[in-house]
LUMFIKE-50993 format. One record per residue (C-alpha): residue in one letter; x, y negated, z. Coordinates in steps of 0.05 Angstrom, whole numbers, plus 5000, padded with zeros to 4 digits. Last residue first. Example, Ala and Ser with C-alpha at 12.3 -4.5 7.8 and 13.67 -1.06 7.14 Angstrom:
// residues 2
S527350215143A524650905156
//
This chain:
// residues 385
R587530452632L582530682579A576330352607T579929692618V582129692545Q575029772521S572829222570P577828752537Q573928782471V576929042406I574028762342P575229092274D572629752302Q573530182240G577729912183K576529342135G577928792185A582928452139N587729042141G591628742082W594828222126A591428112194N584628342219R586428992254I593028692279Y589328092309T584228542343S589628972375V593328342397A587028072430A585128722464I592128782493E591928052515V585028122547D586928752583N593228452615F600128472585Q606928692609D605129272655R600829652604F605829492548A608930172538A614730172489M614630422417A621930592400T620131322392G620831972432N614731842474V609731342444G607630732484N602730782541L598230172536V599729982463R599130712441L592730812481I589630192450Q591330422380E588231112391K581830822421A580730312365P578130832316G581830842249M584730272207V590130122258I592030852267A591930982192S596730402182G595029932124D599329372151L602029632216A608429892184P612630382223F618630172265A623930722267P621831022200P620630502175N622129762186G615529422199K610929182143G606628772189T608728142152A611427802214Q615828402226H614029052262C620129072307A621528352326V614428142310C611328552366A612228192433A612127432427T609327362357Y604127912369V601927582435K601026912400E597227232343G592827592393R590326952425A588026662359I585127342336L581427442402E578326752402E576126822329K573027502341T569027242399W570327472469E565227842512K567427732584T568728322630P576328262623D576127562652D582727222640A585326712690A587226102650S584425592698A587325902761L594126032730A594325332700K593025032769Q598325472801Q603225302746E602024562755A602924622830A609425012820W612124482772K610523932821D613824312878F619924442834D620423712817E620423522890Q625524062908S630123812853V631024232791V635224832770N632625082703V634925802689V635226062618I636526792603P637427062533M634027682504Y635627702429A642528012429H639728682454D634928682395K636329392371G637329712439C639429592511L646929452511E647729162580A649628422589C642828112579Q644327382569G646026742605R644326002606Y644325462658T640024832657G641624282708V641324052780Q647624222820N648924632882A645825272856R644625802909F644926512881W642227192898T642427942881D637428512886R636329212861L629629562855F629730232820G625030602774P628030312710I634829992723A636229242721D643729132727Q646428522764K650827952742V650627292779G656026762787L651026202774E654825912715P655926622689V648426792685M647627552677W641427982685S643128682660H638529172624I637629922632V631830212592D624230162595G620629732647A626729472684T628129262756L631228672791V629728282855I632927592851R633727222917V634326462910K637926102966K636025372959G640724792942V637124622877P630024872868V628425432818V625225472748L626126092705P625425892632N619025992591D619625922515V626926122511E633425862481M640226202478L640026532410Y642225882377F642025312428E644524752383G641025032321P643625542272P643425372197E637425672161K636726312121G641726682166M636727202188R636826952260Q636026242236A629926422194M627026812253P626626182293T630426172360T624926212412L627326812453N621927042502S620826932576M614527272602F610426982659E608627042732V606126552784G603526922846Q607526512895A609825852864A610125462929G614126002963D613526752955L613727322904Y614926912841E614327382781Y618927342720G618927802659W624827812613K625027982538W627128522491Q625729092504Y623828942576G627628712637T623728552700V625527982748K622127912815V623327232846T624527092919L625326402949D628626123012S632926743024S634926943094S638127593073T640927723003D647927893026K650828292968M654927722937A657527543007V660128253015V663528212947T666727542965R669527793032T672028422999A675828012947P678727563001L681328173040A683428602981M688728142951G692728023015I691728753035V694528982968I700528512975L701828743046F701729473024P706329322965V711429013014V710929563067T712430173024W717729892976A721229563035V721030143083E724030633033V729330123013G731329993085V731530733102H736130913044E734231633029H740531832989F746431432964K751031472905A752330822868P752630852793V759330672760A759030082712G764430092659R761629542616S759330032562K755630422616R750629872630H750529532698K749428812679F744328912623V740329492653S740429162722Y738228492695F732728832654M730029192716V730728592763G726928152714F721828712700V720128762773G720228012789I716727772726F711228292733I710428172808V709827422796T704727532741C700728012784I700527502841I698526942793L693027352760M690427572829M689826852853W686926602787H681427122785L680027062859W679126302851A674226412793I670226912833D670126452893N667525872851A662026312822I660226532893Q659925812917T655125642861V655525152803G660225532757P667925542755T667325882686L672326442674N677826272626L678426372551Q673125882525N674525722452V668225302449K664425332514P659025832533G652525602567G649825062612P650424542557M653124902495D660024662476V660624442403V660924812337Q662524402276A658124582217G658623892184A666223882194T666924572163G662424382105A666423742093F672924132095L670324652046L667624102000A674423752001G678024401987A673424551928G674823861900L682323941908V682124621873G677924341817R682223731809L688424171804K685024611752M683224001711M690423751715
//
């Protein structure tokens, strides 16, 4: 009886835990047990879903027809029933039929597919152009025209490290949430110009019907026109390194009025927050700014404790480079280190941000400003660019 109660109690706890951890559909993202393609909120996404079903139905009908005739023939005309094979050679009707019919089927499938592919590549007459750059492991956005022209920012994963490490239960938008989403107006043709700063990435948002590779040294473009306001989520779809799973994409589609307001706010913030590399910054200002940069760009590899994950990601706490002259550290941040996982950040951060993160590292953990050059000014970074 005691054993039975124990089993029943464990079963009840398991059921309660399962119910409490129930997974639900993610708004703008993947659905629970989703097997089919998403219809999406763009014409291209709708066309892709239609092509998928059209070709699946055609292939299913062909499969049933061919194998049905084959199995019927094997069953009805088997030797045990006394069937005698017919003897004929080069039947014109059969030759024409199995040539013309497959040709018509292929043409019927190819024409709508070609029309959709051509439409996917037509980026002309866009209302808004955004340059998207893939980095290990985040996305950079720059508005090239329109009301938000000149606005640029980095989009980083915001899922807490405790959730990533399994120390806390996952949130609603686990691994699909960012600090700065891409914002675009509804009903407008948005051209996305893609490149990468290190390795190949891929910008994919299923609801928008978009998937395009970002290749270092090349500019490739795609487009979408969302017909519905909302938030739509995607991910990098090209294996790009250790934290490939940690670079989601979030696109906020808003009304034209809301987009204009957002653009005005961003332009105002851009003007007020313009960094002056010639200014002498205080140690406190640099450390506060540097901590934010470190959290966004460095913590994934070097850890919040600065201990890293040697040998691929060396420790910064007590590092000879960090404790030595600032020049070597600045050059490593600017140019990266060939043959290692250390990427170049000269195009991702300005001189103030690089000086700030260098100062933060030199004063964090056990370093505590004990090494040479505990404060790095932006002018030092400018001189080494």
